[in-house]
N, C-alpha and C positions, 0 to 999 in steps of 0.2 A: 504493500500500500504506500502511496506517496505520502510524504510527511505533511502535505498540505490538504489532504482530503478528509480528515477526521475532525469534526467539530465537537468540542468538548468544553466542559467547565472544570478545569483542573482543581480549583479550590474546593468545589463541592465534591468532586471525585476523591480528593484526598481525605476530606472529613469522613466520607462514607467508607473509604478503604480502611481507615484507622479506627473505625467503630466509634467515632466521637459522639458523645452524648451531650445533653444540655446541662451538664454539671456546671453550675455557676460559681460555686465556692467550695473548692476542696480544702481550703486553708484551715477551717476548724478541725478537720480530720488530721491534717499535718501537725497542727498544734497539739492535738491529743497524743500523737506519736512522740513528739518532742518531750512531752511531760513524762514519758516513760524512760527516756534516755536518748543520747545522741545517735545510737545505733540500736535498733530493735530487731528481734528475730520474727520473721513472718510466719504465720501458722502454716503447717504442712497442708497440702491439698492432695486430693485423689488418693492414689495408692499409698503415698507417704503417710497420710492420716491413718491408714490401716496398719501402719507399723512396718513398712518395708525397710529392711536393713540397708544401710549404705546410701540411702536417698540423700542427694545433695541438699544442703540447707539454703535458705534464702534469707538475707538480712536487708533491712531498709535503713539507710543513712539519712538522718533528718535534721541534725543540727548543723549550724554553719561550720563549727570546728571539725566535726566528723566528715562532712562533705569535702572540706578543704584538705584534710589529711589524706583521704582516699584518692582524690583526684591528683594530688601532688605526688603520690607514690605509684608511679606507673610500673614499677618492678613487682610489687606485691599484688597490685590490683590491675589485672590485664584487661585490655580492650578486646581480648579474645571472646568476650561475651557476645560480641557482634559477629564473630567469624562464622558461626553456624547459621545464623539467621540471615545475615546480609551478604557475606562473602560470596555465596553461591551465585548471586545475581549481580552484585556490584563488581566483582573481580577484585584484584589486588588494589587496595587503596589505604590511605593513611588512617582512616577510621578504625580499621581492623588490625593495623600493625602495632607491634610493640617495639621497644628499643632493642638494638640500635637501628634496625631497619626503618622504623618510623622517622627517626631524626634525619636520616640520610635523604629520604624522599621529601620530607617537609622542607628541608633547606633548599632543595631544588625548586619546589613549587612556590615558596614564600616570596621569591624575588618579584613575582607578579602582583603581590599584595603589599609591597613596601611603600614607604611614603612617596618616593619619587614616581613610582608607577601610578599610585592612586591620584597624585596631583594631575597627571595627564588624563586618567580616566574621568576625573571629576569635570575637567574643563571640556573635554572633547566628547564625552558620552553622557555622564550623569545629568548635567544641567540641561542639555538638549532633550533628553528623554522626559524629565519631569515637566518641562514646559510644554512639550508636545501633548502630554496627557492632560495637563491643566487647560490647555487651549481648547480641548474638546468640549469642556463644560463651563468655562469661565464666564460666558455670556448668558448662561441659562438661569443662574440664581439658585440652583439646586443641584445636588449630586448625591450619589452613594459612593463614598470615598473608598470602600473596600474593593468592589469590582472595577471602579473607574480609575483608581489611583494606587492605593497601597499594595494591592495584589500585582497588577501588571508591571509596576515600576521596577522592582528588583529583578523580575524575570527578564524584562527588556534590557536591563543593564548587563546581566549575565550573558544574554544573547550577543550583545555588542562586544563584550570582552572576548567571547569565543569566535566572533566574526561570522555568526549565523544569521541568515535572513529572518526578519521579523515574522514573515508569513509561516515559517515552520514552528514558531514558538508554541502555539496551542498543542500541537501534536507532540512536540519535544517534551513539554512539561507533563503531559499526560503519561508519557512513557516513564518519566522520572517518578511519578506517583505510582505507577505500576510496580516499580522496583521496591518501593517502601511497603507495598501491600503483600510482600512475599510471606510474612509471618502468618497471615490469615488466608491467603490465596496463593500458594506456591506456584501454580501453573501461570497465573497472571504475572507474577514477578519474573519468572524465567522467560516467558514470552516477551515481556517488555525489554528485558536485558538483551535478548537476541535482536529485537528490532532496532534498538538503539545502536547496537554494534554494527548492524548492517548499514545504518544511516551514517554513522560517524567514521567508520573505517576508511572509506575512500576520501573523506575530508582530511583525516589525519595524514594519509599517504600523500595527498596533494600538498598539504602545508609543509610536510617534511622536504619535499622537492622544491617548493617555492614558498618559503616562510615569509610571513608578514609580521605585524606588530601585535597580533592577537594571542590569546592564551593557548589556543590549540597549537599554534606555531612554537610557542615557548616549550611546551611539553613534547611536541613531536621532534624537536631538535635538541632536547635536553640530554645530558649525559650524567651518569653516575659511575665514578671510578673508570672513566674513559669509555664506558659502554653506553650506547644510545638506549633510551627507553624503548621497550617494545610496545606494540600496539595494545597488548593486554593491560599494561600499567597505565598507559595514557587513557584508555577507555575507562579503567577503574576510577581514575580521578574525575573524569568528565561525567560519569554516571552519578558520582557523589555530589558534584558541584551544585546542580540545580536544586535538588531538595534541601541540601544543607545551606546553600548560599542565598537562595531566593525565598523559600518558604518561610524560614525563620524571621528574616528581615520584614517580610510582608506582615507577619503576625505581630511582631514587636512594635512596629511603627503604628499599626492600626490600634493596638492597645494603648499606646502612649497618647495618640490623638484623642481617643475616647476619654482617657483619664484627664487630659487638659480641658476638653470641652465640657466634661461633666461638672467642672467647677470653674465658672466664668472668671473668678478672681485670679485663678492660676493661669488661665489662657491670656488674660489681659496683662498680667504681670510679665509674662514672656514677651508679649507684643511690645510692651513698654521698655523692656530691657533684654536685648538679645544676649547680653552677657550671661544670662541664666540658661542659655541653650544647652551647654554641656551638662549642667545639673539636671535639667529636664530629661535629657536623653538617658542619663545614668539612673535617675529615679524611676523612669518608665521601665527600663530593663530590670531593675530590682523588683519593682512592684508586680509586674506581670511578665514572667519569663515565657517565651513562646513554647518551650518544651520543658515540662516540669521535672522530668527525670531521665537519667541515662543509666546504662548498665555497665557493670564491671564483674570480672571473675577473679576471685581470690585464689592465688596460686601457691601460697604457703601459709601455714598456721600463723595467726597474728592476733593482735588485740587493738581495738579502737574505742576510745571513750569508755574503757572499762568492760567492753563486750568482747569475749573471745570468739574469733571467727576462724573456723577450720578451713584448711585448703580444700578447694573444690566448691566452695560456697559461691552462690550468686549474690551480687549486691545490687539493689535498686538505690541509686544515688539521687535523692530528691532535691534537685536544685531549687525548685519552687518553695520547698520547706526551708532550706538554708537561707533563702533571700527574705524570709519572713521571721527569722529567728529573733524573738523578743530579747534575747541576751545581747544581741548586737545592735538592734535598732529599737528606739522607742516608738510606740504606736506603729508597729511595722506593717499593719494591714492597711494603713492610710497612704494614699498617693500624696506626696508633699514636695512640691517643686523647690521649696526652700530648705529641704533636709540637707544637712552637711554630708557631702559625698563620702562614702566608704566603699571599699572593695566588695563587689557582689560576685555571684557565681554564674551569672547568666551566660557568659562565654566559656564556662567551665574553668579549669585551672590546671596547672602543671603541664606536662609534655603535650597533652592533647587540647590545650587551650585553643579556642576557635581561631583558625587561620585567617578568616575573613572579618574579624571583629572591627578592624579599622575601616574597612569598606562599609560595613553595616552602620557604623556610627556616622560616617560621612554621608551615606545615602539618607539616613534619618534626618540629619541636619538640613540637607538640601531640600528634602520634602517639606519639613516644617517651615523653612524660610519661604518656599514657594507659596504655601498656604497663607502665611502672614503677609506676604508682599502682594499677593494677587487676589485674595478672596476677603474683602473687607467685611467686618462684622460676621465672621464665620461662627456658626452655632449649630448645635444639634437640632434637627427638625422636631419641634414639639408635637407634631401630628404623627410622628413615627411610633410604631408600637414596640415597646419593650426592647429597646436597644441595650445589649449587655455583652459582656465577655463570658465565654463558656468553653468547656472542654476539660476533661480530667488530665489528659496527657499533653495534647497540643491545645494551646489556649489563644483565643483572640475573639474580637467581635466578628460576627458573620456579615454584618452590614453596618454602615455608618451614614445614615441619611442626614444631610446637612442643608442648611440654607445660608445664603450670604448675599452681600450687597445691600 
């Protein structure tokens, strides 16, 4: 099938694929877990509950200190937790790698996300994309910012970084959604992986022969220890990039805008003083992380926050809980633009800290600046029904109906 012939709504498809419910507030549950300790053992399920010997245990890390310690220690807590579920469809990529392999590949890739490269992307790509999107509704006086702005914006930026045509983006993003669906629909994930490989392989080979300034060219011509990256490794990173780099930014920016517009005083404070922009972005990331938890596999007996964790245990690392830890932040459940900034966990921590965090912050700033500059008196539409953030694992508002002018 041509990459241009399938009409889809990737945002809706992702929610459906991940089984997203309308859970509005998982944070009381997280707080109850924190009251039991920084790391708690999850109750056994299925056969394990019936007493099967040797069943691997599962623990949940919920405090800021516990989450920080686990993510910082990539030797004891392996990313191999993703290898079984994601490796089969993603291929080799930095998400499923441990050290030292992870560090070698990360150093090669991160040149495309450094400050010098981002300055070029911002001027030549990010600003034109945001203004093209705003142009489409700026004269209308009304918009739904999720489908019209926050969702397509980072997707089109990634497309530009890869040097892909815009018309292929709906199909391309749908295939990325298919990959993530592998845990609940293995055949869908495998099929999506194969289709993406068929689409991207000739592009990789062409860029290897005739490289440009795009990210595919950087990867296709990159070398490790004097050896060129093979197609499998290039494909592995490209399969990871769109769901990791676009989906999370779309969700976090939508949640931040919702937080600001839900309290007019905070939106107006930002409008009056753009010097608050960095604080606004960091507080938004802390307050509503787009992905509440990630997985790790404990590879040796250890202890965290007084809890003994045997080798072979699975760890659910609840970033969303760490970011609401009352021991680190006063009134942590409240969005507060004026909150003194402190390190949060939204980009993870340690060796697997988000490679695209500077890009995400820059995109969010450009998005907010465009809204403040071009949409006067921006406000939530009072006639809209029940606008809210939802999701237990992946969180964001599903729509943001606004008025302006």
